[in-house]
N, C-alpha and C positions, 0 to 999 in steps of 0.2 A: 504494500500500500504506500501511496505517496504522502506520507505524513509530514506536515509542516507545522512548526510551533511558532506562535506569535507571542512575544513579550513586549507589552507596551505600558503606557502610563504617562502622567504629566511630567514635564521637565523636572529634573532633580529627584525623581522618585526612586532611582537606583536600578533602572531596567538594564543598563549596560553591564553592571557588575553581576547581576543575576544571570544574564545571558552568557557571560564569559564562564561563570562557574558551571552552568548547565552544559555548555559545549564540552567541557572536559569530562563530564559524566556520561554523555550520550554520543560522543564522537561527532559533534556538530560543527557547523560553520555558520557565521553570522551574515545575514543579508540586511544591510541598513535600510530602514524606512524613515530616514530623516532627510527632508528636502534641502537642507543646507550643508550636510556632510558630504554631499556629492561634489561640492566646489573645492577646487584646489586653493591653497593658501589660507583658507578659513578653518583654522584648527582649534584655537583656544576657545573662541566664542561659540563654536558648535559642539564643544566637548567631545571631539574625536578621540578614539582610542589612541593611546601612546604607542611608541615603538615596541615596548615590552609586551603589551597586549596584542599588538598586531603579529608579533612573532609567536605568541602562544597559541592564538586562534586565528584561522584564516577569515578575513572579512571581505565582503563584496559590496559594491555600490558606494564606495568612498573614494573621493579624489578622482572622479571620472569626468569632470566638467570644468571648463574655464568660467571664471566669474562673470565675464561679459555675456555668456550664453544663457538664454532663458530655456531651461530644461522643462519639458512638458510632462504631465502625468502619463500621457500615452507612451512617451519615451521611457519613463521609469518602469511602467508595467512590462513592456517588452523586454527590457534589459534584466529586470528583476526575475521575471519568469524564466528567462534563459539561465540565470544563475541558479535558481531553485532546481531546475531540471538537471543541470550539470552536477549539483551536489548530490541529488538523489541517485543519479546514474553511477556516482562513485561510492554508493552505499553509505553515505553519511546523512545526517539529519540537518535540514535547513532550519535555522532559527531567525525569524524576522524580528528585528529589534529597532524600535524608533517610535516617535510620537506624532508623525505627520499623518493626520486623519485621511487626507485624500489619497496618499500612497497606500494606506491600509485598505481603503475601499477599492482601490484599483486591483488589489490582489484578491480580495474577498468576493467581489462581484464582477459579473461578466458585462461590464459597461463598455460600450463602443465609444471610446474617447475620440477616435479619429472622426467619427460621424458628427460628434458634437462640435468639433473644431471647424466643420464646414457649414455650420448653420448661420447664425446671426451675429457672429463674433465681430465682424467689421462694423456693423451698426452700433453696437454697444461701445466699441473702442472709439468711434467717432463721437458718440454721445459724451464719453468721458473727456475727450479732448476739448469739446465745445462747452461743456457744462461743469466739469470738475468732479472730483471723487465723492464729495458729499451728496450731490444730486444723483450720482450713479448709485450710491448706497441707498438713497431714498427710494429709487426705483425698485430695488430688491426688497426693501422693507414693505413697500406697498404690495408687491407680488407675493412674497412669502416671508413673513416676519420671523418665523423660526429659523429659516435659512440665514437671514440677515444677522440675527442675534448670535449665530454660531461662529461668526467671523468678525473682523474689524473693518471699519470704513477705509483704513489705510491699506488694507490688503486688497488692492484693486484687481490683482490677478485672480484671486478667488472669487471676488464679487462678479467679475466679468464671466467667469466660468459658470457660476450659478445662474446668472441671467441668461446665458447662452443655452444652458440645459432647459430652463423653465420656459424659454420662448417656444420650445417645441413639445412641451408637455403640459397637460391641463391641470395636473395635481400639484402637490407640494414636492419639494426636493426629497423629503423623507420618504414619501410614497414612491417616488421615482426609484430611489435606492432599494426599497423593499421589493419592488416589482422586478428589479434586475435579477437575472438568473444567477444563483450562487455558483461559484467556481468549483464546487465540490466534485464535479465530474473529473477534474484534473488533479486536485489536491484535497487532502483531508486536513483541515485546520484545527489546531487546538490553541485557543487564545487565552492568555493570562494578562490581566490588567492590574498593575500595582496601584493600590489606593490607600491613602492614609488621611488622618484628620488634617484639615486645612492649616491649622496653626503650625503643626509640625512641618508640613510641606513648605509653608512660607519661610520658616526658619532655615530649612535646607536651601531654598532659593536664595535667600540673602547671603548665606555662607558661600554658595557656589559663585555668586556674582563677585564677592570679595576675593575669592580664590582665583578667579579668572583674571581679575585686574592685577593681582599680585604676580600672576604668571606672565603678564605682559600683553594683555588684550589691547591696550591703547597702542602699544608699539606694533602689534600685529596689524591693526587697522592703518596705522601710518605707513607701514611697509606696503600694504595693498594699494593705498593711494599713490605712493611713490612709484608704483609700477604703471601708473597712468590710467587706472580704471575709473570710469565715470561713476560719480557718487549716486547717480540716479538709476544705476542698473539694479535689476531685481534682487540679486544676491545681497547687495549692501543695504537693502531695506529690512534685512533680518534683524531680529532683536539681538542686541549686543553689538551691532555694527552701526545701525542708523543713529543710535544715541551718541556713540563716540565720534561719528562723522560730524554731528552737530557741535559737539564739544570742540573738536579740532578746528572747526570753522568759526569758533568764537561766539556761538549762539547761546552758550550756557557755561556756567562754571563747572569745575570738576565735581564738586559736591552735588550740584543740581543734576549733573549727568548720572552720577551713581544712584541717586534717589529715583530718577526717571527710569533708569534701567531696571532697578529692582521692581518698581511698580508695573512696568510693561511686562516683565517676566511673570509676575503674579497674575496679571490679567490674561496672559497667554495660557498659563496653567489652568485658569478657570474655564477658558474656552475648550481646552483639551478634555477636561473632566466632563463637560457637557457633551462633547462629541462621543466620548467612550461609553456613556450611559446607554447609547442606542444599541450597543453590541450585546444583545440579550443572551447569546450563546456563550459569552465569555465567562471565565471564572475570575472573580476579583480577589486579590490577595492584599492583606494589610501587612506590609513588611515589618511593622513594629511588634507584631506578635511572634516573630521568629528571632532566634538568637543572632543570625547573620545571613548574608546572601547565600552562603553554602547550604544552609538549612532550607531556604526557599527553593533553591535549585534542586535539592534532594526531593522536596515535596512534589515539584513539577515532574521530575523524572519518574517517581512512583505513580503519579496520577496518569501519565500517558502510557504506562506499561500495560 
């Protein structure tokens, strides 16, 4: 059977550590489902695995794309499915790790992303150009409030995709996804979502932000800009990068940047939590009731056996 394990959860929930531990127990390899880890040079702010971790466990879908390139969900699905099939053919276990909801949906559901991209995308892109992101977001809010609330007005790429899908579908985005054929004919997914009390998660987020800054996140962004990349490219709109770009442009103080970065990361975690609640087939795990990540990994190994 083509068994595939998914380990996801909001940012800073510990999914990468659990996945690494599980890989060692089941002879697995990791396929990233993080829309920013695909970009080269963006290491600290995306919490990419370090060299030691990369040497210990083979990773896929990391550092595959230039920052200037807009990588589509359709491209991700094709490449990730190829990776999964390759891992299975080598008699190993694919472990999908990451928190990008659209990437997870791409793997779980048989959605024809190429068809979507041929619909009314140009119309909405022109609307964005002529009216701005706030009015574009208002269009989505009028059409499907739940879909709008699941993302942020600044995430124009996602807002455009949702409007594009809904322009050819009478129901809501959630109904569209429910009606999509499940991919179970190709893979058998076992999904685990790390979930903990908000207070603890927010403490972890604040600690992670501080650790990233100490590790040289500001210098990483400076290095990217020194390479000549446009600050308006999609990759640099990621949390952890857009805030520092504004700081480097003199639009805020360092202290303001840190506070904004922490707040934006907390808000992103909230949106992820809302997204994950729709996965009714998933098993939710509170990491705080286990001694460590190894114990969580052992539980998952036993559960899938």
